[in-house]
N, C-alpha and C positions, 0 to 999 in steps of 0.2 A: 131428605133435610125437609120434605112435609109436615114431618110429625113433631121434629123439631120446632120447625119456624112455628107451628099451632100452639107450641107450647111456649116459644119467648121467651126463655129464662136465660138466655147466654147474650151480655152487653157486645152493644155494636162499637167495633173498633172504629177509630179514627184514626188517621195517619199523621194529621196533623198536630194532635193534643190527644194527652191521655187522658183516662176514663177519670172522673171527680170521684173523689170521697163522698158518698152520700148519709145523709143525715142517719140513715137508719144504721149506718156502719159505726159512725162516732156513737150512736145511741149502744150500739151492741158492744162498744169500747169499755163505755161506764161500769162495767160487771169487771172489768179486769182492775178501773180504778181500787174498785173492792179487793180484787185480787193481790193487787201489790200491797196496800196497807195489810193485810193477813200478811204475807210472808214477811212484812218490815219488821211487824211485831212479834212474829214468831220468831225469827231471828235475833231481836234483841231479847228476848224471854230466854231463849236456850243457847247459848253465847262457848257452850263446849266444842268442842272439835266435830265431835259424834254428832250430835244436835245440829250443831250447821250443816254437816255434810248433808245429813235428811229434810233439811230445808233447800240446798240445794238442789237436790232430787224433785222436789215440790216446787222448785221455780221454775227447774226446767220443765217439767209438765207443764205448768201452767204458759210457759212463752210456747210451746210446743201446740198445743191444742188451739192457741191464738194467733200462729204465723200459717200454724194449716188453713186455719178458716179465712185468711185473707188470702191467701194461692187461690181458695178459691171463688172468692168474691171478686177474684180481678179477671175471671173468665163470667162467672154468674152476675146478671143485672137484679142489685137491691131494689131497682124502682118496681117489679114484680111483683105480686102479691105473693106466689109461692114461696120465693127466696126471702121473702121479709116474714114468712110465715118460719121458714126454719131459722132466719135470724133469731126470733123470737124463741123459739125453741132452744137454743143455742144459748141464749143470753138465760133462759131458766136453768140450765144445767149447768151454768159457769157460774150461778149465784150460787146452785146445791154445792158445786166443788170450792169454791171459794169461801165459803160460810164451814166446810169441814176441813179446811187445812191446818187451823191451831189441831186439832183432835185428828190428824189423817192417820199417825203412829199411833191411835188409841181407841177409843170406844167409835170413833165415825170413818175410819179406815174402808169399811166395805159403800160406802155412801160415794166415797170421794173416789174412787175403784170406777164404780160403775157411772157415776156420774160421767166421769171421766173418757170412759171406754165407748159409751153411748155416742156423747159428742164426735169423738173421732170418727166412729166408724158407721153412726147413721148420715153424718155430713158428707163423708166418704161414698154413700150409698145412694144420694141425692145428685151428686153428683154424676153417676151413672146413668140416673134417670135421665138427667138433664141434656148428657152428652148424647145416649141413644140414638142413632139414626144420624148424628149432626157431624161429629167427625172421627172416624174411628181410630186417628192413631190417640187422641186424645182420651177415648173411651176406654183403651188397651190399658192405655198409663193408669189411670184411676182403678182398672180392675185391678192391677197389681198392687197400688197403693192400699186398695179394699183388702189383698190377702193378708198382707204385713199387718195392718192395724188389726183386720181379725187377730192372727198371731197375739200380738201386742197386748188386745184386749183382755184374753185368757188369762192371761200372764197378770194384769193388772186386778182382774176379778178373783185370780188364787191368791193373789198378797193380799186382797181386803179380807179374803174367809181367812188367812193365815196372824199372827202374832208376830210382836218380836223381832227379831232376827229375821226369819224367814220371811217375812213381811217386805223387810227392807229388801232381801234378794231379790223376791220376785218381780218386785218394782224396779228395780236396777235393771233387772233383767228386761224388763218391756219397754220401759226408755231406751235401752242399748239397743234396741230392735228399731225403733221410730227412730231415731239419733242416726241409726246407719241405714237407715231404708234410702235416702238422698244419694249416698256415696258410693251403694251401691245401684244406684238407679233402679231400684226398686224389682230385682231379678227374681223370676218366679220361676219355677221347672216347666216347662213346657208355654210359657207366655214373653220368655225370655224377657229382657229387660227395656227399660225407657232409654230413649235419648234427650238428648238436649234439647233438641229441636221439636220435642213434646211439649217441654213447658216453656213455651211460647207467649211469658207475661206480659202485660204492658207494665212496664217496666216505672213508667212515671207513678203510675198509680201504687205498685207495691213500695216505691221508693217514700213517697206522701204517706203510707200507712204505717210503716216502721217508725218515721219520723214524727208521728202523732203517738206511736206507743212511748216513748224516748219524752215526750212533753207528759205525756200519763205520769209516768216513773220519776219526770223532777217534779211534775205539780204534786205528787205525792210527797216528795223530800219537803217542799214549803209549806204543804200542809202541818208535817208534823215538827216541824221547826215552828211555826206560828203558834200549835196547841199548845205544843210544851213550854214554851216561854211564856205563854197568857197565864201560867200556873206556877212559876217562878218568881223569887223577889228581883227587883229591878237593881241589882247593887253592878259592882263593874263587871266582875268575872262571867254575870249570867249574861249581860247587855253584849260583851267582847264574844262570849261563845256566839249568841244569836246572831252577831254582823259578821262574822266568820262565817256562820254555816249560811248564811244569805249572799256573801258576796261567792261562796264557792258553789252555789246552784247555779248564781250568774254565770259563772268561769267556766262550768258545765255546757251549760247552753251555750255558751258563745263557742268553746272549741269544738260541737257539733253543729250547730247550726250556722256558723258564721260564714262557712266555706264548704266546708268538708258535706254536709248535708245536699246542698245544690250542686255541686261540682260531682257528686254521686248519681244524683238522681241523671244529670244531661249525659253522661257516660252511659247508664244503663236506657236511656232511652232511646242513643243512638248506635247500639251495641247490634251486631250481626247474632249473639248468642244472649240475648240478655237473661234466659234462663241459667246460664251457667255463673253471672253477677248475683243473679237473687237467689241461687242455693249457698253462696260463699258469702257473700259481701250484707246480705239480708236477713237469711233464715240461721246460720252459725254465726257471723261476728257479731250481731246486734244481739246474743245472749250476753257479750262480756261486757255491753254497752249498757242494758240495762241492771245487769247485776251488779255493775259497778255502781249506779244511781243507787239502787236498792239499800246496800251495803252504808254507800255514804250517810242517806238518812237516817240509818241506825246511828253512825257515828255521830253523827250530827246531835242526835238524841243523847248519846252518851255524855258528851263534851255538855252540853245541856245541862244535863241535871248532875253531873258529878265533875266540874271544872278544874278539880283539885288532884284528883287523881286518875289514871288509867292504869288498871291490871292487863295481862297479859292476851286476854281477849279482846278489852276496848282497844289497846295497841293497833292488834292484828285488825281491828273493824276502819280503825280511823284511819289509818296506814293503806290494808287492802283494799277499800272504797275505790278512791284515789286511783290507785296502781291498775286496779281492773278497768276501770274506766278508760284510762289514757290507751292499756295496752289493748281495749277493745278498738278501740276511735282508729288506734297507731296503724293497725290491720286493717281495719275499714278503709282507709286513707287509699294504705297502699296498695289493697287489690282494685279499687275502684276509678284512681285517679291515675293511671298511668305512670306513678311511681317508681322510681330504681330501688328504693329504699323506703322504709316507714317516715312519716315526719322525724328532722331532725328534734326540733322542737317536742316532739313527744317523748323522743328517745331521752332525752336530757331529764324531761321530768320523770319518768320511770328511773334514772342512775340515781337522783336526786331523791326520789321516795324510798329506795334501796339505801342509801347511806343514811337517809335520815333511821330507818328501821334496825341497821348496825349499830346506832349511836342511842336511841332512844332511852336504855333503859340504864346504860351507863351515866347518862347525862340529867337522869332523874327529871326525865320533860314530863310534866302535867300533860294532863287530856287538853287543856285550853291551850296549851303551849305547841301541844302536836296537832292541834287541831289547827291554829293560826300559821303553822308551817306546811301544811299539805296545804291549806288554802292558797296560801301565797306561791307554793310551787304549780298550782294550778292556773292561778291566774297571771303567772308567768309564760307558762306554754300558751296561754291562749291571747299574749302579748307576742309574744314571739312569733305565733305563728300568723299573726295580722300582719304584722310587719313585714316578714320575710314573702308574704303574698301581695304585697302593698308593694313591693322591692321587685317582684315577678313581673306584675304589672307594669310597673314604669318602663321594666326592661322590653318588655314587649312590645310597646310603643315607641 
């Protein structure tokens, strides 16, 4: 314990309050504002199915490097100089990674892969240094994680050196390894597997970190809406599209932050096994929530620029974004709020979106009409849930 105490790299846990999110963590997040912007622009420019799947791969990689870092800063103390330097180094890697996103499947593939692998492996090696002699179980857990990330890192580099479909295959394999790691408890021959007890996170801190990433994604959506509208004529159709986009963003904020985020935070803070909820609710299910916001941002720009027409790819984005967002929130609230079923309001919204998708082509709805309809559905879900929770609160009293 003495060596570790001298290094002083770990947070001091307080049983009465969760660790605060520090300014350097927020500074680190700024790189991912750029990353989210790059992903949404890449998706907008390549709306074919094959290119969309490639963009999904890149998005999951960006989320994975951010959420792994958030898990680490859950234990590390960002107020110490070595941890700050680690975050600055990761910011540099993240900036290189983000700048290479549009050409990740082209000439900058190796840069993307090298930056990604260096961030994942380097951060984990730092955790081993910080935990050595401090906490044997945590050290062994990160040793297993290091093995998994070293293997996936080799696949990332191999993909960066390959071209075309071979690159996609290598990177899909690498991402699959990282995605399955927490599910398999990072089992390694000879080292065994981790346990939920090894992932004794500060639940309140991790919940706040994920909520801030949702804000980053929503903020990028607002920026896209404002920047796009600034260059368009202020006629009825474009102004209506602008209003729909803004109201839709407000509804998405309301659906996540009005009650769900806070209720989930309280649940994980008082949970006997916070690691289990952190793994499912925050590591995996927030993928869907953030992906929904990004696709909605793409859809908003489509509706703003071409309000009178929507092709199949445009329709998929306009309907798919809200669907991903509602599905992610429904599953998140179901798993973190002691519900027997997902929220009825969210299920109703998903059913309405499905009905809209089945009739959009036959009704020849314009992009503006579809955008207005999806915004109305999001507002309905937000209002329905708010009223339902108010009735629950009144009944409890």
